[in-house]
Backbone as ProteinMPNN parsed JSONL, in Angstrom:
{"seq_chain_A": "MRYHLRGPRGASGPRFRMSAPGHVIYIPPGLVSRERLPDLIRCIEQQVGSSVEVTTLYPRAPSWLFDNLNREFGFTVDVCASDWNAKCKKYWTKEQDGQQQDWSNEICWMNPPYGQGLGGWIRKAYSESFKGATVVCLVPVAPDQSWWHDYVIKGRGELRWIRLNTAAPFPRCIVIFRPLKKVEEG", "coords_chain_A": {"N_chain_A": [[8.023, -13.225, -25.902], [7.209, -16.028, -23.933], [4.964, -17.156, -21.483], [4.218, -19.45, -18.908], [1.685, -20.804, -16.926], [2.272, -22.279, -13.877], [1.953, -25.114, -11.725], [1.269, -25.861, -8.219], [3.526, -25.11, -5.445], [6.764, -26.444, -5.841], [6.603, -27.172, -8.468], [8.417, -26.524, -11.456], [9.749, -23.392, -12.67], [8.214, -20.055, -13.057], [6.095, -18.933, -10.394], [2.751, -18.268, -9.788], [0.317, -16.84, -7.789], [-3.02, -17.288, -7.679], [-6.215, -16.156, -7.05], [-8.715, -16.712, -8.202], [-10.018, -17.197, -11.529], [-10.419, -14.098, -13.163], [-9.998, -12.651, -10.944], [-7.462, -11.764, -8.651], [-4.006, -11.922, -9.391], [-0.941, -12.662, -7.944], [2.335, -11.756, -8.422], [5.532, -12.571, -7.566], [7.861, -10.051, -6.462], [10.3, -8.842, -8.755], [10.212, -11.014, -10.466], [9.177, -10.611, -13.007], [9.929, -8.177, -15.429], [8.996, -4.702, -15.485], [8.504, -3.778, -18.029], [7.816, -6.081, -19.421], [5.475, -6.88, -18.301], [2.846, -6.246, -19.464], [2.749, -8.127, -21.589], [2.788, -10.521, -20.167], [0.369, -10.327, -18.736], [-1.524, -10.41, -20.851], [-0.987, -13.002, -21.818], [-1.66, -14.63, -19.59], [-4.366, -13.998, -19.352], [-5.312, -15.106, -21.747], [-4.804, -17.819, -21.256], [-6.394, -18.397, -18.994], [-8.83, -17.552, -19.81], [-10.152, -15.261, -19.01], [-10.365, -11.915, -17.65], [-7.719, -10.495, -15.717], [-6.316, -9.189, -12.667], [-3.209, -7.986, -11.933], [-0.737, -7.991, -9.45], [2.314, -6.626, -8.559], [5.748, -5.772, -7.941], [5.362, -3.232, -8.73], [2.847, -1.859, -7.855], [-0.321, -0.873, -9.035], [-2.053, 2.183, -8.555], [-5.076, 2.232, -6.777], [-8.053, 2.908, -8.595], [-10.095, 4.481, -7.394], [-8.675, 5.868, -5.445], [-6.784, 7.394, -6.905], [-8.62, 8.881, -8.495], [-10.019, 10.416, -6.556], [-7.889, 11.976, -5.507], [-7.118, 13.256, -7.852], [-9.36, 14.825, -8.386], [-9.076, 16.646, -6.322], [-6.511, 17.807, -6.783], [-6.037, 18.041, -9.596], [-4.259, 16.757, -11.641], [-1.526, 17.209, -13.907], [0.477, 15.716, -15.042], [1.784, 12.39, -15.127], [4.466, 11.227, -13.594], [5.92, 8.865, -13.369], [5.363, 6.576, -15.241], [4.033, 4.01, -17.434], [3.119, 2.854, -20.684], [0.934, 1.194, -20.209], [-0.004, 1.745, -17.628], [-0.435, 4.448, -17.18], [-1.799, 7.308, -15.612], [-2.492, 9.843, -16.315], [-3.116, 12.081, -19.118], [-0.794, 13.26, -20.067], [2.334, 11.872, -19.693], [5.374, 10.356, -18.421], [7.559, 7.853, -19.437], [9.709, 5.064, -18.532], [11.732, 5.117, -20.422], [11.707, 7.798, -21.177], [12.519, 8.906, -18.874], [11.538, 10.257, -16.199], [12.872, 11.462, -14.05], [14.721, 13.056, -15.233], [13.301, 15.025, -16.427], [11.754, 18.302, -16.546], [9.807, 19.409, -13.982], [8.698, 21.757, -13.2], [6.107, 23.945, -12.243], [4.165, 22.05, -12.762], [1.483, 19.8, -11.92], [1.896, 17.049, -10.323], [1.459, 13.518, -10.475], [2.762, 10.82, -8.736], [3.665, 7.609, -8.618], [6.009, 5.822, -7.849], [8.454, 3.309, -8.965], [8.852, 0.774, -6.618], [11.574, 0.175, -4.672], [15.156, 0.048, -4.835], [15.703, 2.511, -6.171], [13.885, 4.335, -5.192], [14.407, 6.408, -3.356], [15.7, 8.35, -4.927], [13.583, 9.248, -6.531], [11.923, 10.439, -4.612], [13.618, 12.466, -3.693], [13.783, 13.97, -6.059], [11.083, 14.791, -6.308], [10.835, 16.395, -4.03], [12.804, 18.414, -4.568], [11.78, 19.531, -6.942], [9.521, 20.772, -6.013], [10.414, 23.192, -5.1], [10.678, 24.546, -7.404], [8.206, 25.167, -8.185], [6.48, 23.03, -8.589], [3.756, 20.88, -7.712], [3.688, 17.903, -6.053], [2.291, 14.8, -5.746], [2.628, 11.899, -4.067], [2.463, 8.369, -4.072], [3.614, 6.161, -1.903], [5.562, 3.562, -0.229], [5.254, 3.171, 3.319], [8.041, 3.949, 5.051], [9.861, 4.179, 7.466], [12.383, 3.289, 8.105], [14.119, 4.028, 6.165], [16.506, 6.273, 4.712], [15.63, 8.29, 2.931], [13.042, 8.711, 3.75], [13.27, 10.057, 6.213], [14.904, 12.26, 5.477], [13.469, 13.65, 3.458], [10.629, 13.312, 3.66], [9.966, 13.591, 6.416], [11.816, 15.595, 7.626], [11.898, 17.264, 5.445], [9.5, 18.607, 5.132], [7.31, 17.259, 3.933], [3.892, 16.683, 3.323], [1.942, 14.407, 5.011], [-0.421, 11.834, 4.363], [-2.337, 9.402, 5.688], [-3.379, 6.292, 4.501], [-5.624, 3.585, 3.917], [-5.264, 0.756, 2.231], [-6.692, -1.942, 0.666], [-5.068, -4.04, -0.747], [-2.966, -6.327, -2.611], [-0.394, -5.654, -2.036], [2.463, -6.141, -0.048], [2.965, -4.386, 2.073], [2.42, -1.37, 4.01], [1.13, 1.687, 2.568], [1.368, 5.221, 1.851], [0.285, 8.619, 1.284], [2.311, 11.19, 0.171], [2.794, 14.606, 0.042], [4.263, 17.171, -1.728], [4.302, 20.514, -1.774], [4.416, 23.583, -3.719], [7.074, 25.696, -2.783], [9.12, 28.308, -1.817], [12.632, 28.218, -1.577], [14.24, 28.769, 1.46], [16.629, 31.145, 2.023], [19.755, 30.474, 3.365], [21.527, 32.129, 5.887]], "CA_chain_A": [[8.297, -14.006, -24.717], [6.092, -16.882, -23.601], [4.849, -17.453, -20.067], [3.386, -20.612, -18.616], [1.207, -20.904, -15.556], [2.736, -23.527, -13.275], [1.15, -25.632, -10.621], [1.626, -25.446, -6.867], [4.929, -25.132, -5.039], [7.43, -27.683, -6.234], [6.676, -27.186, -9.928], [9.505, -25.65, -11.895], [9.352, -22.182, -13.373], [7.585, -18.988, -12.281], [4.906, -19.291, -9.634], [1.768, -17.211, -9.678], [-0.759, -17.197, -6.874], [-4.227, -16.739, -8.284], [-7.365, -16.455, -6.211], [-9.707, -17.319, -9.092], [-10.039, -16.452, -12.786], [-11.161, -12.855, -13.063], [-9.651, -11.977, -9.705], [-6.122, -11.199, -8.518], [-2.813, -12.761, -9.485], [0.218, -12.04, -7.305], [3.602, -12.169, -9.012], [6.588, -12.137, -6.645], [8.704, -8.957, -6.955], [11.513, -9.19, -9.474], [10.032, -12.154, -11.348], [8.906, -10.117, -14.358], [10.242, -6.749, -15.538], [7.847, -3.827, -15.699], [8.265, -3.667, -19.466], [7.253, -7.341, -19.9], [4.23, -7.172, -17.607], [1.658, -6.314, -20.338], [2.762, -9.41, -22.309], [2.41, -11.555, -19.199], [-1.067, -10.204, -18.459], [-2.249, -10.938, -22.022], [-0.79, -14.448, -21.853], [-2.455, -15.241, -18.52], [-5.789, -13.847, -19.708], [-5.61, -16.099, -22.784], [-4.787, -19.159, -20.68], [-7.5, -18.614, -18.057], [-10.073, -17.177, -20.467], [-10.818, -14.239, -18.211], [-9.478, -10.802, -17.33], [-7.069, -10.644, -14.418], [-5.617, -8.038, -12.097], [-1.908, -8.469, -11.51], [-0.036, -7.154, -8.486], [3.741, -6.911, -8.583], [6.551, -4.776, -7.255], [4.884, -1.941, -9.207], [1.389, -1.892, -7.729], [-1.082, 0.255, -9.57], [-2.878, 2.881, -7.568], [-6.504, 1.963, -6.993], [-8.702, 3.996, -9.343], [-10.818, 5.378, -6.489], [-7.715, 6.732, -4.767], [-6.31, 8.371, -7.889], [-9.721, 9.768, -8.887], [-10.25, 11.386, -5.474], [-6.768, 12.916, -5.474], [-7.154, 14.047, -9.084], [-10.394, 15.859, -8.192], [-8.529, 17.657, -5.412], [-5.306, 18.48, -7.278], [-6.06, 18.279, -11.042], [-2.928, 16.385, -12.134], [-1.168, 17.531, -15.293], [1.44, 14.741, -15.562], [2.157, 11.202, -14.364], [5.919, 11.279, -13.799], [6.482, 7.502, -13.326], [4.324, 5.776, -15.888], [4.312, 3.222, -18.629], [1.952, 2.97, -21.556], [-0.186, 0.403, -19.708], [-0.542, 2.149, -16.328], [-0.469, 5.909, -17.058], [-3.032, 7.836, -15.025], [-2.76, 11.168, -16.891], [-2.889, 12.159, -20.566], [0.64, 13.525, -20.222], [3.087, 11.017, -18.773], [6.744, 10.015, -18.814], [7.89, 6.443, -19.272], [11.084, 4.783, -18.109], [12.62, 5.566, -21.503], [11.752, 9.265, -21.142], [13.157, 9.174, -17.581], [10.901, 11.365, -15.482], [13.804, 12.152, -13.163], [15.485, 14.017, -16.034], [12.364, 16.013, -16.965], [11.478, 19.499, -15.741], [8.463, 19.321, -13.43], [8.257, 23.064, -12.691], [4.75, 24.404, -12.496], [3.276, 20.922, -13.063], [0.829, 19.153, -10.789], [2.41, 15.714, -10.643], [1.112, 12.262, -9.821], [3.969, 9.999, -8.706], [3.607, 6.274, -8.018], [7.29, 5.363, -8.377], [8.816, 1.904, -8.752], [9.285, 0.561, -5.248], [12.841, -0.554, -4.654], [16.356, 0.818, -4.529], [15.7, 3.854, -6.742], [12.789, 5.149, -4.659], [14.951, 7.616, -2.732], [15.95, 9.337, -5.98], [12.294, 9.821, -6.924], [11.464, 11.336, -3.542], [14.514, 13.636, -3.744], [13.358, 14.756, -7.217], [9.794, 15.41, -5.972], [11.137, 17.453, -3.061], [13.515, 19.533, -5.215], [10.909, 20.175, -7.934], [8.547, 21.623, -5.319], [11.023, 24.52, -4.993], [10.577, 25.15, -8.735], [6.805, 25.449, -8.459], [5.679, 21.825, -8.801], [3.053, 20.176, -6.642], [3.912, 16.484, -6.329], [1.534, 13.911, -4.88], [3.337, 10.622, -4.186], [1.984, 7.16, -3.406], [4.86, 5.461, -1.575], [5.481, 2.723, 0.955], [5.648, 3.748, 4.598], [9.39, 3.404, 5.193], [10.627, 4.955, 8.445], [13.739, 2.759, 8.219], [14.892, 4.483, 5.008], [17.011, 7.646, 4.875], [14.808, 9.23, 2.171], [11.848, 8.994, 4.552], [13.634, 11.08, 7.198], [15.47, 13.444, 4.831], [12.54, 14.401, 2.613], [9.243, 13.26, 4.121], [9.858, 14.132, 7.77], [12.532, 16.873, 7.747], [11.697, 18.068, 4.245], [8.17, 19.178, 5.175], [6.295, 16.589, 3.129], [2.599, 16.507, 3.997], [1.588, 12.988, 5.034], [-1.807, 11.412, 4.499], [-2.368, 7.961, 5.902], [-4.466, 5.652, 3.761], [-5.76, 2.142, 4.116], [-5.521, 0.124, 0.944], [-6.857, -3.393, 0.711], [-4.483, -4.58, -1.971], [-2.036, -7.435, -2.383], [0.941, -5.159, -1.693], [2.799, -6.686, 1.272], [3.44, -3.326, 2.95], [1.513, -0.213, 4.018], [1.509, 2.826, 1.729], [0.814, 6.507, 2.267], [0.388, 9.719, 0.329], [3.203, 12.273, 0.583], [2.546, 15.748, -0.844], [5.21, 18.288, -1.707], [3.661, 21.679, -2.392], [5.397, 24.621, -4.106], [7.582, 26.485, -1.67], [10.401, 28.922, -2.145], [13.714, 27.828, -0.691], [14.653, 29.816, 2.388], [18.076, 31.374, 1.921], [20.487, 30.369, 4.625], [22.372, 33.315, 5.971]], "C_chain_A": [[7.046, -14.784, -24.345], [6.114, -17.195, -22.112], [3.944, -18.665, -19.902], [2.948, -20.548, -17.166], [1.638, -22.262, -15.025], [1.824, -23.911, -12.127], [1.637, -25.142, -9.277], [3.121, -25.53, -6.62], [5.545, -26.487, -5.375], [7.521, -27.804, -7.742], [7.794, -26.24, -10.344], [8.943, -24.427, -12.594], [8.664, -21.176, -12.471], [6.339, -19.481, -11.554], [4.007, -18.067, -9.503], [0.709, -17.691, -8.7], [-2.017, -16.516, -7.4], [-5.431, -17.128, -7.443], [-8.466, -17.152, -7.009], [-9.652, -16.564, -10.407], [-10.913, -15.209, -12.643], [-10.856, -12.091, -11.793], [-8.193, -11.534, -9.731], [-5.045, -12.257, -8.662], [-1.688, -11.995, -8.817], [1.476, -12.62, -7.92], [4.697, -11.686, -8.081], [7.457, -11.053, -7.261], [9.957, -9.482, -7.632], [11.355, -10.334, -10.453], [9.867, -11.717, -12.803], [9.223, -8.632, -14.396], [8.968, -5.963, -15.832], [7.484, -3.752, -17.188], [7.579, -4.913, -20.026], [5.885, -7.648, -19.311], [3.003, -7.182, -18.523], [1.583, -7.624, -21.129], [2.308, -10.543, -21.4], [0.907, -11.515, -18.929], [-1.885, -10.77, -19.612], [-2.163, -12.46, -22.081], [-1.654, -15.147, -20.807], [-3.938, -15.15, -18.848], [-6.196, -14.851, -20.781], [-5.71, -17.498, -22.189], [-5.968, -19.416, -19.755], [-8.844, -18.217, -18.658], [-10.852, -16.111, -19.734], [-9.839, -13.092, -17.98], [-8.918, -10.996, -15.921], [-6.511, -9.31, -13.968], [-4.314, -8.587, -11.549], [-1.286, -7.478, -10.538], [1.414, -7.588, -8.46], [4.455, -5.913, -7.709], [6.084, -3.367, -7.631], [3.369, -1.895, -9.083], [0.745, -0.653, -8.325], [-1.849, 0.905, -8.431], [-4.329, 2.5, -7.821], [-7.163, 3.171, -7.667], [-9.407, 4.979, -8.427], [-9.871, 6.343, -5.794], [-7.214, 7.812, -5.72], [-7.411, 9.366, -8.239], [-10.009, 10.828, -7.818], [-9.135, 12.423, -5.409], [-6.754, 13.811, -6.712], [-8.225, 15.138, -9.008], [-9.855, 16.993, -7.315], [-7.402, 18.463, -6.055], [-5.341, 18.829, -8.768], [-4.7, 17.995, -11.677], [-2.726, 16.729, -13.597], [-0.212, 16.509, -15.895], [1.621, 13.592, -14.571], [3.65, 11.022, -14.623], [6.594, 9.916, -13.817], [5.505, 6.539, -13.969], [4.895, 4.853, -16.949], [3.047, 3.339, -19.476], [0.729, 2.246, -20.984], [-0.739, 0.886, -18.369], [-0.637, 3.658, -16.125], [-1.832, 6.371, -16.547], [-3.416, 9.197, -15.609], [-2.522, 11.124, -18.397], [-1.421, 12.402, -20.872], [1.372, 12.648, -19.208], [4.483, 10.76, -19.331], [7.012, 8.567, -18.469], [9.326, 6.293, -18.782], [12.078, 5.29, -19.154], [12.757, 7.089, -21.523], [12.368, 9.773, -19.841], [12.624, 10.432, -16.901], [11.829, 12.121, -14.554], [14.655, 13.174, -13.91], [14.609, 15.12, -16.623], [12.236, 17.205, -16.012], [10.022, 19.434, -15.287], [7.916, 20.678, -13.02], [6.859, 23.397, -13.17], [3.796, 23.303, -12.957], [2.592, 20.493, -11.768], [0.996, 17.663, -11.055], [1.796, 14.601, -9.803], [2.364, 11.394, -9.881], [3.715, 8.72, -7.916], [4.863, 5.569, -8.524], [7.501, 3.861, -8.219], [9.348, 1.752, -7.325], [10.538, -0.309, -5.277], [13.968, 0.421, -4.397], [16.33, 2.246, -5.047], [14.668, 4.8, -6.156], [13.28, 6.447, -4.034], [15.228, 8.721, -3.736], [14.672, 10.008, -6.447], [11.789, 10.804, -5.881], [12.314, 12.609, -3.52], [14.11, 14.557, -4.891], [12.044, 15.49, -6.915], [10.006, 16.594, -5.033], [11.78, 18.649, -3.757], [12.641, 20.253, -6.233], [9.852, 21.049, -7.274], [9.101, 23.038, -5.13], [10.994, 25.26, -6.327], [9.127, 25.382, -9.123], [5.922, 24.234, -8.665], [4.944, 21.428, -7.528], [3.202, 18.705, -6.996], [3.189, 15.657, -5.277], [2.072, 12.501, -5.127], [2.604, 9.515, -3.438], [3.218, 6.301, -3.172], [4.668, 4.534, -0.384], [5.861, 3.515, 2.207], [7.002, 3.112, 4.925], [10.236, 4.19, 6.186], [12.051, 4.444, 8.657], [14.642, 3.211, 7.074], [15.317, 5.946, 5.187], [16.153, 8.654, 4.113], [13.56, 9.631, 2.957], [12.139, 10.137, 5.525], [14.084, 12.38, 6.531], [14.437, 14.293, 4.095], [11.103, 14.41, 3.128], [9.107, 13.93, 5.486], [10.518, 15.508, 7.876], [12.233, 17.816, 6.593], [10.3, 18.612, 4.082], [7.17, 18.566, 4.194], [5.019, 16.441, 3.941], [2.209, 15.038, 3.888], [0.089, 12.795, 5.132], [-1.78, 9.892, 4.614], [-3.572, 7.389, 5.186], [-4.49, 4.168, 4.094], [-6.158, 1.539, 2.778], [-5.641, -1.379, 1.141], [-6.38, -3.965, -0.613], [-3.534, -5.704, -1.601], [-0.631, -6.959, -2.049], [1.268, -5.604, -0.262], [3.31, -5.645, 2.267], [2.439, -2.179, 2.93], [2.044, 0.897, 3.121], [0.837, 4.088, 2.257], [0.936, 7.489, 1.112], [1.321, 10.755, 0.934], [3.019, 13.39, -0.436], [3.621, 16.798, -0.634], [4.556, 19.433, -2.471], [4.717, 22.713, -2.751], [5.797, 25.473, -2.902], [8.917, 27.049, -2.091], [11.425, 28.507, -1.113], [14.109, 29.027, 0.181], [16.173, 29.939, 2.297], [18.699, 31.274, 3.291], [21.438, 31.547, 4.722], [23.137, 33.347, 7.165]], "O_chain_A": [[5.938, -14.255, -24.434], [7.174, -17.469, -21.548], [3.011, -18.866, -20.68], [3.755, -20.268, -16.279], [1.39, -23.285, -15.662], [1.03, -23.106, -11.639], [2.333, -24.13, -9.191], [3.883, -25.969, -7.482], [4.917, -27.533, -5.209], [8.422, -28.47, -8.253], [8.077, -25.263, -9.649], [7.8, -24.428, -13.051], [8.538, -21.398, -11.267], [5.62, -20.347, -12.052], [4.46, -16.977, -9.151], [0.258, -18.833, -8.782], [-2.054, -15.294, -7.544], [-5.637, -18.308, -7.159], [-9.08, -18.096, -6.512], [-9.275, -15.392, -10.416], [-12.004, -15.263, -12.076], [-11.389, -11.002, -11.579], [-7.735, -10.984, -10.732], [-5.162, -13.356, -8.12], [-1.495, -10.81, -9.089], [1.663, -13.837, -7.937], [4.785, -10.486, -7.825], [7.765, -11.114, -8.451], [10.592, -10.426, -7.163], [12.282, -10.609, -11.214], [10.36, -12.378, -13.716], [8.829, -7.896, -13.491], [7.995, -6.501, -16.361], [6.31, -3.672, -17.551], [6.837, -4.818, -21.003], [5.205, -8.569, -19.764], [2.167, -8.073, -18.37], [0.498, -8.172, -21.323], [1.541, -11.414, -21.811], [0.252, -12.557, -18.897], [-2.832, -11.524, -19.389], [-3.156, -13.129, -22.364], [-2.307, -16.147, -21.108], [-4.682, -16.11, -18.647], [-7.301, -15.392, -20.735], [-6.589, -18.275, -22.563], [-6.496, -20.528, -19.724], [-9.89, -18.512, -18.079], [-12.078, -16.06, -19.824], [-8.627, -13.271, -18.1], [-9.563, -11.586, -15.054], [-6.265, -8.416, -14.778], [-4.317, -9.55, -10.783], [-1.306, -6.27, -10.774], [1.712, -8.777, -8.35], [3.85, -5.282, -6.843], [6.384, -2.41, -6.917], [2.669, -1.892, -10.096], [1.218, 0.468, -8.135], [-2.24, 0.245, -7.469], [-4.762, 2.452, -8.972], [-6.858, 4.317, -7.337], [-9.333, 6.188, -8.649], [-10.216, 7.504, -5.576], [-7.218, 8.997, -5.386], [-7.163, 10.571, -8.275], [-10.217, 11.998, -8.139], [-9.405, 13.616, -5.271], [-6.417, 14.992, -6.623], [-8.023, 16.245, -9.507], [-10.152, 18.164, -7.554], [-7.346, 19.681, -5.887], [-4.733, 19.82, -9.172], [-4.06, 18.909, -12.197], [-3.626, 16.567, -14.42], [-0.088, 16.428, -17.117], [1.612, 13.786, -13.355], [4.054, 10.701, -15.74], [7.744, 9.816, -14.244], [4.875, 5.75, -13.264], [6.073, 4.917, -17.302], [2.031, 3.865, -19.021], [-0.402, 2.651, -21.254], [-1.84, 0.484, -17.993], [-0.894, 4.109, -15.009], [-2.875, 5.89, -16.99], [-4.543, 9.655, -15.419], [-1.819, 10.246, -18.898], [-0.867, 11.831, -21.811], [1.068, 12.676, -18.015], [4.742, 10.918, -20.523], [6.731, 8.11, -17.361], [10.057, 7.274, -18.638], [13.132, 5.826, -18.812], [13.823, 7.607, -21.854], [12.7, 10.954, -19.732], [13.193, 11.517, -17.02], [11.605, 13.302, -14.29], [15.245, 14.06, -13.292], [15.12, 16.049, -17.249], [12.569, 17.115, -14.831], [9.111, 19.407, -16.114], [6.786, 20.761, -12.539], [6.487, 23.167, -14.321], [2.727, 23.6, -13.49], [3.064, 20.786, -10.67], [0.317, 17.093, -11.908], [1.636, 14.728, -8.589], [2.965, 11.241, -10.944], [3.57, 8.752, -6.694], [4.81, 4.817, -9.497], [6.811, 3.213, -7.432], [10.2, 2.526, -6.89], [10.539, -1.399, -5.849], [13.765, 1.486, -3.815], [16.899, 3.128, -4.402], [14.58, 5.954, -6.577], [12.628, 7.481, -4.171], [15.017, 9.897, -3.44], [14.668, 11.206, -6.731], [11.286, 11.875, -6.221], [11.784, 13.706, -3.347], [14.093, 15.778, -4.732], [11.907, 16.673, -7.228], [9.425, 17.662, -5.223], [11.345, 19.783, -3.557], [12.747, 21.471, -6.375], [9.335, 21.972, -7.904], [8.326, 23.987, -5.013], [11.255, 26.462, -6.379], [8.841, 25.751, -10.262], [4.722, 24.385, -8.895], [5.442, 21.615, -6.418], [2.88, 18.299, -8.112], [3.437, 15.793, -4.079], [1.988, 11.975, -6.237], [2.176, 9.707, -2.301], [3.803, 5.773, -4.118], [3.721, 4.698, 0.385], [6.692, 4.421, 2.149], [7.105, 1.893, 5.06], [11.228, 4.806, 5.796], [12.846, 5.106, 9.324], [15.808, 2.82, 7.017], [14.574, 6.752, 5.745], [15.96, 9.77, 4.595], [13.082, 10.759, 2.84], [11.349, 11.073, 5.645], [13.7, 13.469, 6.958], [14.522, 15.521, 4.106], [10.429, 15.436, 3.034], [8.214, 14.755, 5.681], [9.842, 16.489, 8.185], [12.307, 19.035, 6.75], [9.94, 19.044, 2.988], [6.29, 19.259, 3.684], [5.07, 16.107, 5.124], [2.154, 14.489, 2.788], [-0.593, 13.493, 5.883], [-1.262, 9.197, 3.74], [-4.668, 7.946, 5.261], [-3.483, 3.589, 4.502], [-7.25, 1.787, 2.266], [-4.759, -2.003, 1.731], [-7.177, -4.325, -1.48], [-3.326, -5.995, -0.423], [0.248, -7.784, -1.8], [0.438, -5.459, 0.635], [4.02, -5.995, 3.21], [1.694, -2.019, 1.964], [3.253, 1.034, 2.935], [-0.135, 4.025, 3.011], [1.597, 7.225, 0.108], [1.143, 11.156, 2.085], [3.082, 13.149, -1.642], [3.859, 17.255, 0.484], [4.292, 19.325, -3.668], [5.796, 22.726, -2.159], [4.954, 25.905, -2.116], [9.749, 26.341, -2.658], [11.131, 28.45, 0.081], [14.285, 30.142, -0.309], [16.901, 28.962, 2.473], [18.244, 31.897, 4.25], [22.081, 31.915, 3.739], [23.902, 34.287, 7.383]]}, "name": "protein", "num_of_chains": 1, "seq": "MRYHLRGPRGASGPRFRMSAPGHVIYIPPGLVSRERLPDLIRCIEQQVGSSVEVTTLYPRAPSWLFDNLNREFGFTVDVCASDWNAKCKKYWTKEQDGQQQDWSNEICWMNPPYGQGLGGWIRKAYSESFKGATVVCLVPVAPDQSWWHDYVIKGRGELRWIRLNTAAPFPRCIVIFRPLKKVEEG"}
């Protein structure tokens, strides 16, 4: 697949906002699939002659944030990864479908795709905590979503507020689900 950098608004084709070569490129959500993103990055780097950082619907976690959390938790698996953005040696890609994997007794890093399927990822993180998993999630702050109330607020997720200076157009937070045995209702 070939990508072309287009000019300002009004030009046909995909539009990329670039601060300067070697800096940040913002690609509007939905413009490029997650699987095609590495090809796009290589193409842009060739055209501008410099390395670039791309922000999309799937923002990468800043290295400093992941590194600090990894020191605290010691992650064993990245449950929502691709070959180009995996944060752990062990990771599951879209093809391996992390939601179908067994997370029991793992210490999981989860930076899920932001969009319609996010609620399923949070539900999985919550349920796996009852099987012994610790799941640390980087997610958008979304008090208008049912998953936020069902799993983060009512489901005893531990919230950590963070301030990220990234191109993501929304605030994000850390939600932690720690191992906990399900209380039998009687």
